[in-house]
C-alpha positions in Angstrom: 144.4 146.9 207.5 140.8 147.8 208.1 139.8 147.0 204.2 141.4 143.6 204.6 139.2 142.6 207.4 135.9 144.7 205.8 136.8 142.2 203.4 136.8 139.1 205.3 133.9 140.0 207.2 131.6 140.6 203.6 133.3 136.9 202.1 132.0 135.5 205.4 129.2 137.2 205.1 128.5 136.0 201.8 129.3 132.2 202.0 127.3 132.3 205.2 124.2 133.9 203.0 124.5 131.4 200.0 124.6 128.4 202.7 121.2 129.8 204.0 119.9 130.2 200.4 120.5 126.6 199.8 119.7 125.1 202.9 117.0 127.1 205.2 115.6 125.9 208.1 112.6 124.9 206.8 114.4 122.6 204.3 115.5 120.4 206.9 111.8 118.8 207.9 111.9 115.7 208.1 110.5 114.8 204.6 109.8 112.1 202.4 110.2 112.3 199.0 109.2 110.1 195.9 112.6 110.7 194.4 114.5 110.2 197.5 115.5 106.4 196.3 117.1 107.7 192.9 120.6 109.1 195.3 120.4 105.7 196.7 121.2 103.8 193.7 124.7 105.1 192.0 127.7 103.8 193.2 130.2 106.5 191.2 130.6 110.2 190.6 129.1 110.4 187.2 125.8 108.4 188.1 126.1 110.6 190.8 126.5 113.8 189.6 123.7 113.0 186.8 121.2 112.5 189.6 122.2 115.8 191.5 121.5 116.8 187.7 118.0 115.6 187.6 116.5 115.3 190.8 118.0 118.9 191.8 115.0 120.0 193.5 114.9 117.4 196.0 119.1 118.2 197.0 118.2 121.8 196.6 115.1 123.5 198.2 115.7 126.6 196.1 116.4 127.1 192.4 119.0 129.8 193.6 121.3 127.1 195.6 121.1 125.0 191.9 122.2 127.7 190.0 125.5 128.5 192.2 125.7 124.7 192.1 126.2 124.6 188.8 128.9 127.0 188.4 130.8 124.7 190.4 133.8 123.6 188.3 134.1 119.7 187.4 136.7 119.0 190.8 134.2 120.9 193.1 131.1 118.5 191.1 133.5 115.0 191.6 134.1 115.8 195.2 130.2 116.6 196.3 129.4 113.8 194.3 131.8 111.5 195.8 131.1 112.7 199.3 127.4 111.5 199.0 128.1 108.3 198.1 131.1 107.8 200.9 129.0 109.3 203.5 125.8 107.5 202.7 124.2 105.6 205.4 124.6 101.6 204.5 120.7 101.5 204.3 120.5 104.3 202.4 119.2 108.0 202.7 115.7 107.8 204.5 115.0 111.5 204.3 115.6 114.8 202.6 117.0 116.1 205.8 119.6 113.4 205.8 120.4 113.8 202.2 120.8 117.9 202.6 122.6 117.2 205.9 124.8 115.1 204.3 125.5 117.5 201.1 125.6 120.5 203.5 129.0 119.4 205.4 130.6 118.6 202.4 130.1 122.1 201.3 131.6 122.8 204.2 134.4 120.5 203.9 134.9 122.2 199.9 133.7 125.0 200.5 137.6 126.6 200.6 138.4 124.7 197.2 135.3 126.0 195.4 135.7 129.8 196.7 139.5 129.4 194.7 138.0 127.5 191.8 135.1 130.2 191.5 138.0 133.5 192.2 138.1 135.2 188.7 140.8 138.0 189.5 143.8 137.9 191.5 142.0 140.3 194.3 139.5 138.3 194.8 141.7 135.4 195.3 144.1 137.1 197.6 141.3 137.9 199.7 140.4 134.1 200.2 144.3 133.9 200.6 143.8 136.0 203.6 141.1 134.6 205.2 142.6 131.1 205.0 145.8 131.5 206.8 144.2 133.4 209.9 142.5 130.0 210.7 143.8 127.8 212.8 144.5 125.1 210.4 145.0 126.7 207.1 144.2 124.4 204.0 148.1 126.2 202.0 151.3 126.8 203.6 151.9 130.4 203.5 155.6 130.4 204.9 156.9 131.7 201.4 153.7 133.8 200.6 154.6 135.6 202.9 158.1 136.6 202.1 157.3 138.3 198.8 155.9 142.1 198.4 152.2 143.2 197.7 152.8 143.5 194.2 154.8 139.8 193.9 151.9 138.4 196.5 149.2 139.8 193.5 151.1 138.2 190.6 151.6 134.8 192.4 147.6 135.1 192.3 147.5 136.0 189.0 149.7 132.5 188.3 146.9 130.9 190.1 144.5 131.9 188.4 146.1 131.4 185.1 147.9 127.8 185.6 144.0 126.7 187.0 143.2 123.6 185.1 140.0 123.6 182.8 138.1 121.2 186.0 139.6 123.5 188.4 142.1 122.4 191.1 141.6 118.8 192.9 143.2 119.4 196.1 144.3 122.1 198.1 147.8 120.4 197.4 147.4 121.2 193.8 147.1 124.8 194.6 149.8 124.4 196.8 152.1 122.9 194.1 151.3 125.5 191.8 151.8 128.2 194.4 155.0 127.1 195.1 156.1 127.1 191.7 155.0 130.7 191.0 157.1 131.7 193.9 160.0 129.8 192.7 159.8 131.9 189.0 159.9 135.2 191.3 162.5 133.9 193.5 164.7 133.0 190.3 163.7 135.9 188.1 164.7 139.0 191.1 168.4 139.1 191.4 170.3 136.6 188.8 173.4 138.7 189.9 173.4 137.1 193.6 175.1 133.8 193.2 176.1 133.3 196.8 175.2 130.2 198.4 173.5 132.2 200.8 170.7 133.5 198.8 167.0 133.1 199.9 166.0 131.6 196.0 164.0 128.0 197.0 165.5 125.0 195.7 163.3 123.4 193.2 164.1 119.4 193.0 163.0 116.1 191.6 161.6 112.9 193.1 163.2 109.9 191.9 161.4 106.6 191.8 163.3 103.0 192.5 160.9 100.3 191.3 161.2 97.1 193.5 161.1 93.5 191.9 157.1 92.6 191.5 156.1 96.4 191.7 152.9 97.0 189.8 154.7 100.1 188.3 157.9 99.7 185.6 158.6 102.8 185.0 162.3 103.1 186.5 163.3 106.5 188.3 160.0 108.2 187.4 157.4 109.5 189.4 154.8 108.0 186.7 155.5 105.0 188.5 153.6 106.2 191.7 151.0 107.9 190.2 150.1 104.6 187.6 150.2 102.7 191.2 148.2 104.9 192.8 146.2 106.8 190.4 146.3 110.3 189.4 143.4 111.6 191.7 145.5 111.3 194.5 148.1 113.8 196.1 151.1 113.4 197.4 153.5 115.8 200.2 156.5 114.4 202.0 157.1 115.5 205.7 160.7 115.6 206.2 162.2 113.8 209.5 164.9 116.3 211.1 166.8 115.1 214.2 164.0 112.6 215.4 161.3 115.1 215.0 158.5 115.5 211.9 160.2 118.4 210.1 158.6 120.5 207.1 155.6 118.9 204.5 156.6 119.6 201.0 154.1 119.1 198.1 155.0 117.1 195.4 153.8 118.1 191.7 152.4 115.5 189.4 155.7 115.9 187.5 157.9 115.0 190.6 158.9 118.6 191.4 159.0 119.6 194.7 159.7 123.2 196.5 162.2 123.9 199.7 163.8 127.1 201.3 167.2 128.1 200.2 168.3 127.7 204.5 167.7 123.7 204.5 171.6 122.8 204.9 173.4 120.7 202.7 172.7 116.5 203.5 170.5 113.6 203.9 167.4 113.5 204.9 164.8 110.9 206.0 161.4 111.8 204.6 158.0 110.2 204.5 155.8 110.6 201.1 152.6 110.8 202.4 149.5 110.1 200.4 146.0 111.8 200.5 143.0 110.1 198.9 140.5 112.3 196.4 138.3 113.1 199.6 141.5 114.5 201.6 142.1 111.6 204.3 145.8 111.3 204.7 146.8 107.7 204.1 150.3 105.9 205.3 153.5 106.1 202.5 156.7 105.5 201.7 159.6 105.9 203.0 162.5 107.9 201.1 165.9 110.1 201.4 165.7 113.7 201.1 169.4 114.7 199.7 170.0 118.8 199.5 173.7 119.4 198.1 176.1 122.4 198.2 175.2 123.3 194.6 171.5 124.2 195.7 170.7 121.0 193.8 168.0 118.4 195.5 166.4 115.3 195.0 164.2 112.7 196.7 164.6 108.8 196.2 162.0 106.4 197.7 162.2 102.9 197.0 158.4 102.0 195.4 157.0 98.8 197.6 153.8 97.6 196.6 150.8 98.2 199.0 149.4 94.8 198.8 149.8 91.4 199.4 150.0 87.9 198.2 147.6 85.0 199.6 149.0 81.5 198.7 148.4 78.0 199.7 150.4 76.6 202.3 151.7 73.7 200.9 152.1 74.5 197.1 152.8 78.6 197.4 150.2 79.0 194.8 148.5 81.9 194.5 145.1 82.1 195.9 141.9 83.7 194.1 138.6 84.7 195.7 139.3 85.0 199.4 137.2 87.2 201.2 139.7 89.3 203.0 139.1 91.8 205.8 140.8 94.8 207.2 139.5 95.5 211.0 140.5 97.9 214.2 142.8 95.9 216.5 141.5 95.9 220.0 144.8 98.4 221.7 145.0 101.7 223.6 145.9 103.7 220.7 143.2 103.1 218.6 141.0 103.5 221.7 142.4 107.3 222.4 141.7 108.3 218.2 138.1 107.3 218.8 138.2 104.0 216.9 136.1 100.4 217.9 137.6 97.5 218.2 136.8 94.8 216.1 134.8 97.0 213.6 135.9 97.1 209.5 137.9 99.9 208.7 136.3 102.6 206.7 138.9 103.3 203.8 138.5 106.2 200.9 138.3 104.7 197.8 141.0 104.7 195.3 139.2 104.5 192.0 142.9 103.9 190.0 144.4 101.7 192.9 145.0 98.2 191.8 143.6 95.3 193.0 140.4 96.5 194.2 140.5 100.1 194.2 141.2 100.2 198.6 137.7 98.5 199.0 137.3 96.8 202.5 136.5 94.2 202.6 137.9 92.7 199.4 137.8 89.4 197.0 141.8 88.7 196.5 142.9 88.4 192.4 143.4 85.6 190.2 146.9 86.0 191.0 146.0 86.2 194.7 146.8 90.1 195.1 144.4 92.1 197.9 145.6 95.8 199.0 144.8 98.3 201.1 146.2 102.2 201.7 145.4 102.3 205.1 145.9 105.4 208.1 149.0 106.3 209.3 149.1 105.2 213.1 146.9 102.9 213.5 146.0 98.8 215.0 145.2 96.8 212.6 144.3 93.0 212.2 143.0 90.7 209.0 140.7 87.8 208.5 140.6 85.9 205.7 138.3 83.3 204.5 137.9 81.0 201.4 135.5 78.2 201.0 138.2 74.9 201.7 140.8 76.6 203.5 140.8 77.2 207.7 140.3 80.7 208.4 143.4 83.3 208.3 143.5 85.5 211.5 146.4 87.3 211.8 146.0 87.8 215.6 147.2 84.5 215.5 150.1 85.2 213.5 153.2 84.5 215.5 156.1 86.6 212.7 157.8 89.3 213.9 158.6 91.7 211.2 160.1 95.5 211.8 158.8 97.3 208.4 161.0 100.7 208.0 161.4 102.7 211.3 157.8 103.0 212.3 156.1 99.8 211.4 155.7 96.1 212.0 153.8 92.9 212.6 154.5 91.6 215.6 152.9 89.5 218.8 149.8 89.2 216.3 149.6 93.0 215.5 149.9 95.2 212.7 151.3 98.5 213.1 151.3 100.9 210.8 153.1 103.8 211.8 154.2 106.6 209.0 155.0 104.2 206.1 153.0 101.0 204.8 153.3 97.5 205.8 153.3 94.7 203.9 151.6 91.1 204.5 151.8 88.1 202.8 150.6 85.0 204.1 149.5 81.7 203.6 146.1 79.8 204.2 145.9 75.9 205.4 143.3 73.5 203.6 140.6 72.7 206.2 141.1 68.8 207.3 140.3 65.8 205.7 138.7 62.3 207.2 140.5 59.3 206.5 139.2 55.8 205.7 140.5 52.4 206.6 138.9 50.6 203.9 140.0 50.2 200.2 137.7 49.0 197.4 138.1 52.3 195.4 139.6 51.2 192.3 138.6 49.6 188.7 139.8 47.5 186.5 139.1 47.1 183.0 136.2 44.8 181.1 138.9 42.1 180.1 140.1 41.6 183.9 143.0 43.3 183.7 144.3 45.5 186.0 147.1 48.2 183.2 149.3 48.9 186.5 151.9 50.4 184.2 149.6 52.3 182.2 149.8 56.5 183.5 146.8 57.4 185.6 144.4 60.8 184.0 144.1 63.3 186.1 140.2 62.4 186.2 140.6 59.1 187.1 142.7 60.2 190.6 139.7 63.1 190.8 137.2 60.0 190.5 139.2 58.0 193.1 139.6 60.8 195.4 135.8 61.5 195.5 134.9 58.0 196.4 137.4 58.0 199.3 137.4 61.1 200.7 134.0 62.5 202.7 131.7 64.7 201.4 133.2 68.2 201.5 130.2 70.4 201.5 132.1 73.3 199.5 130.0 75.3 197.6 132.5 77.3 195.6 132.6 74.3 192.5 135.2 75.7 189.3 133.6 75.2 186.0 136.5 74.3 183.0 136.1 74.8 179.5 137.6 71.1 178.4 135.3 69.4 181.2 131.9 69.1 179.5 128.8 68.7 181.2 128.9 65.2 180.1 132.1 64.1 181.1 132.1 61.4 183.5 134.3 62.2 185.8 132.6 65.8 185.9 131.1 65.8 189.4 134.1 64.3 191.2 136.5 67.2 189.2 134.5 70.2 190.6 134.3 68.7 194.0 137.8 67.9 194.3 139.2 71.2 192.6 136.6 73.3 195.1 138.4 71.2 198.0 141.6 72.4 196.5 142.8 69.0 196.3 143.4 68.8 192.5 144.0 72.4 190.7 143.4 73.3 187.5 146.2 75.1 185.3 146.8 78.9 185.0 145.0 79.3 181.7 141.5 78.3 183.3 141.8 74.4 182.0 141.9 71.3 183.9 143.3 69.1 181.2 141.4 65.7 182.7 142.6 63.1 180.1 146.4 64.2 180.8 148.1 61.9 182.6 149.1 63.2 186.1 152.9 63.7 186.7 154.6 62.6 189.9 155.2 66.2 190.8 151.5 66.3 191.2 150.6 63.8 192.6 153.2 64.6 195.1 151.8 67.9 195.8 147.9 66.6 196.4 149.3 64.0 199.1 151.0 67.5 200.4 147.6 69.4 200.7 145.7 66.5 201.6 148.2 65.3 204.7 149.0 69.6 205.5 152.7 68.5 205.4 155.3 70.6 206.2 157.9 71.5 203.1 160.9 69.9 203.2 163.9 69.6 201.3 164.5 67.0 198.7 167.3 64.1 198.4 166.8 63.8 194.2 169.3 65.9 192.1 166.4 66.5 189.6 163.9 68.1 191.5 166.3 71.1 192.8 164.2 74.1 192.0 161.4 72.4 190.5 158.3 74.2 191.3 157.2 71.3 193.3 160.5 70.2 194.7 159.3 71.7 198.5 155.9 69.5 198.0 158.1 66.4 196.8 160.5 66.5 200.1 157.7 66.8 202.1 155.8 63.4 200.5 159.3 62.0 200.7 160.0 62.8 204.1 156.4 61.5 205.5 156.7 58.0 203.7 154.3 58.6 201.1 156.8 58.7 197.7 160.4 57.4 197.1 162.3 57.7 194.4 163.9 55.6 191.4 167.0 53.4 192.1 169.1 55.6 190.0 168.8 58.4 192.8 166.2 60.6 190.9 162.6 61.5 191.4 161.6 61.9 187.5 159.2 64.5 189.2 157.3 65.0 185.8 157.2 61.4 184.6 153.2 60.4 184.4 152.4 58.5 187.3 151.6 54.9 187.0 148.1 53.3 188.6 150.4 50.9 190.9 151.7 53.9 192.1 149.2 55.7 192.6 146.7 52.8 195.0 150.8 52.7 196.9 150.4 56.6 197.4 146.8 56.9 197.9 146.5 53.6 200.1 149.4 55.2 202.1 148.1 59.3 202.2 144.8 57.7 203.3 146.2 55.0 205.9 144.1 52.3 204.1 145.1 48.6 204.9 142.5 46.5 204.7 140.8 45.2 201.4 137.5 45.0 201.3 138.1 41.4 200.0 137.6 37.8 201.4 139.7 36.3 199.1 142.0 38.0 196.4 141.1 39.5 193.0 142.2 37.7 189.9 143.7 40.3 187.8 145.6 38.8 184.2 148.2 41.5 184.5 149.2 41.3 188.0 150.7 38.4 189.1 151.7 38.2 193.0 154.4 38.7 192.3 154.2 42.0 190.9 156.0 44.6 193.4 152.5 46.1 194.0 150.1 43.6 194.4 149.2 43.6 197.9 148.3 47.4 197.0 146.2 46.9 194.6 144.4 44.0 196.4 143.8 46.9 198.8 142.4 48.9 196.5 140.7 47.0 193.9 136.5 47.1 194.3 
């Protein structure tokens, strides 16, 4: 025992000497270095590592410091590079002291892994593990390790070194997994003749992933589904809940295997799969069930839920891209007790492989309206979302009441994340549009015809609406490859699509010269008037993409069907139908003319004669 204590003291002294060599007190003077700004430029680990190599004299006070750093594993270098980026002040490093202080803290955070990856023999590793176990919060769980003899512990240490990846262990959980695997191997070979169910051999189990509809990953019943969604640079653990209390923590390997003690009784136990980010921070996870059979077999089944939401238009239910989504700490007693500042942006760890936005906050929704965060457990949050042409979404005003799992919910405008993730899908409402009671917005043709039964094109409708709607002031104006800058309605199309009055197609085109359909017109009317979705009475609109908008336009008296009881949603809208609907939609009742406008093809007996008179310029 005296030898062990001596080795511990020597190890601590060696580490302390390395720190002193790298960061002597004189190095912390508030110096300014011409190369300092180079550390404010990198945004990824590779670029920062290159900077650390090129400008080593700025980061390291003496050559010995860099010499020690150069022996680190790739995983350790990656961690330190990411640390310098993640903890860089928003205004950048302003002095060598700031830079070296931050690096020193990163070294302290990573010291166990650096020494673990640097251990060249089983004795050096065994010494490190003995010292780690004496800490108040050891990096590794030693319950199974301590059941081994000294000879077996030496064998396990050798296995940890032999199985160490070339790039080194990324996290303590990676090392824990290898440790548990080595112990399981020893236990299985200890005494194969002991077949009693009460033997002490640990149980090796397998994670089974059930992918749900809409999940980003498609590998059903495979841990690869979770890895594909979150990335291979995160680690997974499972916390077993027993009788309503938190029980043991199991490490899940990259192949989905885990190890539990043989003393676990047969049965089913609720578990929470937690995610550990590359920087070591634990995030909320997925619920699951651990099943231990009487024959010693075990499995862990989880339902894979996408940790992202979809932002959609309130009327059309179509996804909205380019929404600025921001996550804030809510003003609650829970957050204040944890030292979180209410109404400030939540700083989340970057997950480089996590779609759609690498866990950034704020983030911009994708073309299919997706956004997503992996957040911290036991926290209260709210979301603010903004986009030109829409009213700001504030989840604090969201009246939904949803329980999500046993510990998480959305209620009274509060998003509470217990141990498992929360899914938040929401709609955004278009900005209100002012109207005018005076008409005179529609042109006829040079031959004095109006052509009331001819289809109206998408460009023509955009032009009409741009005349009667007030200027939106919307800066977001989308360009379409099939709308040339010389197109006669280009500006009107940009303005109306920017205001989300008219939408383009999923392939990025607008089809300006195509006739607009009755379904598209119903969708436009619903957006302009902010109509609540309604059921339709038409048999030919069931399951149609615009069914809800058609029902809303019908209920509001803006559109009606035909004598055959049908709506004909995909039929082209005529010019006469267009002016009738626009007049009703905008509340236009007055003609700008003191005498009737004469159109050769619109007699006074025509069904839409009055509406055409009001609309004519």
